[in-house]
Structures are given as structure tokens and as C-alpha cells.
N, C-alpha and C positions, 0 to 999 in steps of 0.2 A: 432219477434216484434222488430221494430226499434224506440226507444224513441224520437230521435231528427233527423229526416230525413234531415232537412235543414243543419245540421252540416256536412253531408257527402260531402267531398271536395277532388277533384283530383289534385288541384294545389299545387305545391311546389315552394317556393320562395327562391332564392339564391342571395347573394350580392358577386360580383366577381370583383377583381381588373383588370383593363383594360390591364395590362401588363402580366397577367397570362393566358395562353392558356385555352380555354374552354374544351379542350380534357381532362384536369386534373380534371374536375368536377366529373368524375366517381370514383375518389379516395376519395371523401368526404364521411364520414360515413353516413351523412343524405341522401346523394344521393343513396348509396348502399342499404339502407333500403327501398327505394321506390319500388313499384311494377312496372312492365313494363307498358307502356302507360301512366304513370303519366305525367301530364301537367306541364311544367317547365317554370318559368319566372326568368330570370337572370337580375338583376339590376347592371349596370356597375358602378364601384367605381374608384375614383382617389384620389390622395392625394397631399397636399402641405407639407411643412416641418413640420407643426404642426397639420394638421387635415386631416381626411378622409371624403370624400363627394361623393354623387351620381352625376354622370355626366348627368343623364336624359336619357341615352340610355338604351333600354331594348331589350333583346334577348329572343325569345320564342323557345320552342322545346319540345321533348318527350324523355322519357327514353325508348330506344329500345335495347333489349338485356341487356348488362351490361353498355352500354354507353349512352352519351347524343347526340341526333340527332337534330341539329339546323334546325328550320323551317323558311325559308324566306316566310312568308305567302303571301305577295304581289306578289312574284315571282311565287308561286304555282298558284295563281289565274290568273296571267298574262299568264302562260303557258297553263292552262286548259280552260280558258275563259268560265266559266259557264254562262248560260243564265241570272241568277240572282246572282249578287255579294253579298256575305255575308257583312253585314254592321257593325259588331262589332267583338271584339276579340273572344268572345265565339263562334259565328257562324263560324268564320274563322278556329278556332281550330277544331270544329266539322267536317267541310268540309275536313280539312287536315287529320283527323283521318279516316274518311270514305273512302278516296281515297288512303290511305297509302297501299302499296302493301303487307305489312306483317300483316295487321290488318284484321281479318275476323269476329270479334264479338264485337259489341258496344252496350252499353246502354246509351241513352241520354234522360234526363228528363228536364222538364222546364214547366213553367206555360203557360197559354193560350197566344198566340201571341209572343212567344219567337223564332219562326221560325224553330221548329224541323222538321216538315214535309216538308217544303219548301227547307231547306238545304239538307235534306236526298234525296229529289227528284233530286236536282241539282247534288249531288254526284253520284247518280245512273246513271244519263244521261251521266256524264263524263266517268264513267266506261264502259258504253255501247259504247260510241263514240270511246274510246281507245281500244276496243276489249278485255277488261279485263273480262267482263261477256257477256253473250248472251242476257240478258234482265233484266227487273225489275219486281218483284212480290210484289204487295201491299196487305197486310192483315190488317184487322182492327177488333178488338174485337167487337162483335155485341151485347154486353150488352148495354142497353140504359139507359138514365137518367130518363125516366118517367115510366118505368116498369122494372120488374126483369126477363123478359124472353129473352133469347138470340136467340130463334128460329126465323127463317125467315118466317115460315109458316103462321104466323098471319097477314102478310102484303100482299097487293094485288100484282099481277103480277107473271111473271115467276121468276126463280132463279136470273137471271141477274138484273131484275127490282127490286126485293126485296133487293138484295145486294147493289144496287146503293144508297139506302137510307143511307147506312153506309159509303159511299165513299166520302162524302162531303169534308172532309179535303184534300183528294187527288185531287178531281176536283177543289177545291178552289186554291190549289197550282199550278195546271196546268193552270187554267184560269188567275191567276195572272202572271204567266210566259208568257202566250200568249199575254196578254195586253202589257207587256214590250217589247216583240219581235215586236209586231205590231207598237209600237211607234218608233222603231229603223229605219225602212225603208219601202218603198213601196213594195219591194220584199217580206218582211215578212208579210205585210198586205194581199198580194195576196196569199202567201203560206198558211197562217193560216186564211182561210175564215171562217166566222161564226159570228152570232150575239149573244149577251147575251140572254140566255133563262133560267131564274131562276139561279140555281147553275151551270148549264152546258152551254157550248158554242157549243152544238151539233156537227156540222161538224168539227169545229176547234179542239174541244176536242177529238173527235174520231180519227182525223188525227194525232194529237199529240201522243195519246196512241199507234197507230200503228207504227208511225215513230220511236218512241223511245222504242218499244217492251215492253210496260207496260201491265202487266196482273193483274187482280184482282182475288184473290182466297179466298174462304170462308174457315175459319179455321175448320169448322165442317167437311170438306171433305179432310183434310190434312192427316189423318191417312192412311198409306199404300202407300203414294207417296214419291218420292225422287226428291229433287230440286237440280239440278246440274248446275253450271256455271251461276248462277243468283245473282242479288243483291236484297235481300229480306228486305222489310220494314214492320215491325210489329208495328202497331199503337195502342195506348190506352192500353199499356201493364199493366198499374196499375189495370185494370179490369180483368186481367188474373191470374189464380191460378198458382202455381208452376207446377202442372200437365199439364196445357195447354202450358206453356213455354217449358217444357220437350218434349211434343208432337211436337211442331213446331221445336224446336232445333234439334231433332233427325231426322227430314226430310231433313236437310241440307246436300247436297252431295258435292262431290269434286268440287272445283273451285268457290263455292258460298261464298258470304258474307252476313251477316245479321245484321241489326240494329233494336233494340227495342226502341220505343219512347213512352213517356207517361208523365203524371203529377201525382206524387204520392199523391197529396193533393185532387184530384178530383176523388172520388170513387163512382161508381154507382152499384157495385156488392154487393148483399145482405150479402155475407159472408166475405167480405174483408173490411179493414179500412185503414186510412191514416198512420197507424203504421205497417200494415201487408198487403202487396200486392206484385204482381209480379214485379213491378218496383223497389221496395225496396229490394226484393230478389236479383235482378241482380245488383243493386248498391252496396249492401253489398259484393257480390262476387267480383265485380270489384275492391273493395278496397284491397282485399287480394290475388286475383288470377291473375297471369301474362297473362292469356289467354284472359281476358276480358278488353276492353277499356271502360272507363266511363267518362261522363261529365254531369254537371248540368248547364243548361242555366238559368241564373238568371235575365236577362234583357228582359223585355217585350217591344216589339216594335209595337204592334198592335195599342194601343191607351192609353191615360191617363185613360180613363174610365175602360178599361180592366185591366190595371195595378192596379187601385184602388180596384176593386172587388177581384182581385187575392190576394191582401194584407189584405183585411178587412173581407173576408168571408171564 
């Protein structure tokens, strides 16, 4: 049980004189006590004869190994050129974490509209394009908000059609990406042909899934399989028990990376709560364990309405 989930924070703030090399940050006691993958913000300081003041310059980075690794976030984005650019510091740090060559396990939480699925998708596409992984696997917990059954059998259609009901966040992120690509050029409008049809863009969506090697997997069929050289996105982890997290985590083979996404405050599972759920289990471990990277996205970008409901309900 976690009494104050909102207090879980992976950011560490340092004030550092501009004449002092950042490589010496690793010698600071507060820095040494941080776990690996801590998110670092360094505020540059300068002084006059009588006063010390902030210059306004900020440097961001991660604790990797025992040292400070500076991240030039804009340079990373310029080099990788994701289809959709992260628009705030939290999203940029999440993208940098997910594409970091040494990071294989991440927990990212945030309220509705914070961009979790969208940024995870962009990071996965980057890793596929750069041949770091062979493809993307998207899993989503099939617990629903209006009933307490996770079984797909109650819904119409074959397995793929049933599973499609639960893949709206993925399709939404894909279609948002397609819209932006189509706006960029005539060539992209020709490549990604397809009209909006409900949540899917049929031809364009299917083409996007195939081009970027994106598969959808039902978690109920995960036992017994091994997932190698893939970027795995597990969505709605707040509705997963520790047993389900262990099941999925132990499927991950060599060369794979996995990110767990969720909002610890939105619980639909009958036996979990906003104080005890899979997202909080992973966040708690990320605070103490060097193997797990963690970040909480606190900025809602979907709309003022979504932000209001997230804060007041």
C-alpha cells in the first residue's frame, strides 16, 4: 500500500556554479544516494562579489552508473526525428529514457492526456527504425471500466475483433500520428491513404501497423511465449496485479525493452485501489532499484476539461 502516490518523484534538483565541471556532480553526497535513472535538473549559478544568483540556464540529465549523463534533449530529438515531437520537458525525458541504449525497463505514469502512449509509440518507432529492436508489441490490460470481467469471450467477433475494442489508445496514437504526417506533405498523404472511420483509419492504420512492425498481443496468451528483440508497451498497468506484471516481465527475452504505462488513480479492477495496484508496485520499485527507470507525467495536454476532471474526481 502506498499512502501518497502523488509524492513519488524521480527528479533531483542541484544548484551548480558555472565554473565547476558537471563531471564533479558524481562526488556530491546527495547525488551518490540517488538510484540509477534518476532525472536530474541542474540550475546554473554565478556570483558577484557579494551574492550568488541563478543565471537561468538549466541542464538536464540522468544518473547512469555512478555518474551524471547530460542530455541535450533538443539534439536527441533532432537526431532521431520522431514523427510527433514531445512538447514539454516530461515528454522529452520519457522519450530520452525509452530510447537510451542502457535502459530496458521503464514505468511511466500520468493522468489522461499526458501523452504516455503517444510518446511510447514514437520511441518504439525510433528503436525499430534504428534497428535496435525488430518490432513493437502492444499489450493492454483488458479490465474494463463498466464491468469486472477481463475475458474477451463476452464480446462479438473473432479474437482480433474482440481485442480491437481494447486497442483504442494505440489506434488513437497511430491516427494522431498519421494526421500529422499527412499534414506534412503530399507524399505522406499518398503513402498513408485512408479516411477516418470511427476510431480507426482502416487502410492507413493497417499500413502503419505493418510498416512499423507493430503487433497487438492479448495478455491472456502471454504464458509460455518468449519475446525477444522487441519494444513492448504494456498499457493500463494500474489494473494489473503483481502476478500479471510478473507474468509479462518474465516473457521478456534478450534484446527486448519494456515500458509499463498507466494512471494509478484510475482503477477499474475490483480487487485493486488507488493505493495498491500494479503501477504503484513498479513506481515503488523504481524509487529503490537501479534496474527500473521511472517517471510521473504531471502535465495534461489533452484539454482543460480533461485536466479539470483529472484533478477533481
